[in-house]
N, C-alpha and C positions, 0 to 999 in steps of 0.2 A: 909231382904230386903224390903225397903220401895216401896209401888207400886206407879208408876207414872202415872199421867195423862197429856197427851202430846197433845198440840194443835199448829198447823201449820196455820197460815196466810199467804195468797199468792194470786198471779194471775196466770192465764194460760200464759200470755205472759212474764213472769219474767224468765230469764234462770237460775237466781240463785234459784229460788224456785223449778224449775225442778230439779236442781242439788241436792238440799237437800233432795227433795221426794226420789230421786234414792239412796241417801246414807241412808235415813232412811228404805228404802226397803231393802238395801244391809245388814244392820245390824238387819233386823227382828224387828224393832221398830214399835210398833202399835202407831197410831196417827189419831187424828180427823183434817181434812183439812178443811179450809173456804176460798172460794174464795172472796176477799173483793171487787172485782169489782162487782160481782153479789149480793152481800149482804150488803147492807149498814148498817144493825144493828152491824154485825160482824166487819166491817170496823171501826164504832165509837168504838166498844169494843177494838178493837186493839190501836186506837189513845189513848184511856183512859188509857190503859196499857203502852204504850210507849212514850206517848206524840209526836209522829211522824207519818209519812205515808210509810217510806220504808218498802219493803219487801224481803225476807221473814223475818216472826217473827215467832220464835219457843218459845213456853211458856212450861215450865216443873214445874209441880205442883204435890205435893204428894197428893194421892187421899183423905186422911184424912183433907187436906187444913190445917196442923198444922202450916206451915211455909209459908211465901211469895214464890210465885213462882218464878223460874228464868227464866229470859228473855233473849234470844239470837236474836240479828238483824244482817240480811245479812248471808251470807254463801259464802265461797270460800275454795279452798284447805288449804289454810295456818290457816283456822279456824277449821280444822277437830278435832286437838287434844283437842280444846275446848270444841267442841261437844260432842266428847266421853267421856270426864270427866263428863259434866253435865248431860249425859244420863246414866252414869255409867257403859260405855262398856269396 
């Protein structure tokens, strides 16, 4: 089992971010959350990774960083299977 480092970039006013946080909590997924409204350096980091400004952005990296991270943008019910696969659930 590869240990994952999971990072969520979002905003408190984004309903899809709130839904994704609830999904991750329900699945007992540990992650680091960055509010890109309050943290300009993290907003820039997110834009560097994704070349866009939409949230939520979930970055799934292996802790050894031997491979490029997987990046998922957006969240809704139809995307749950994609998220479960990416997270190894």
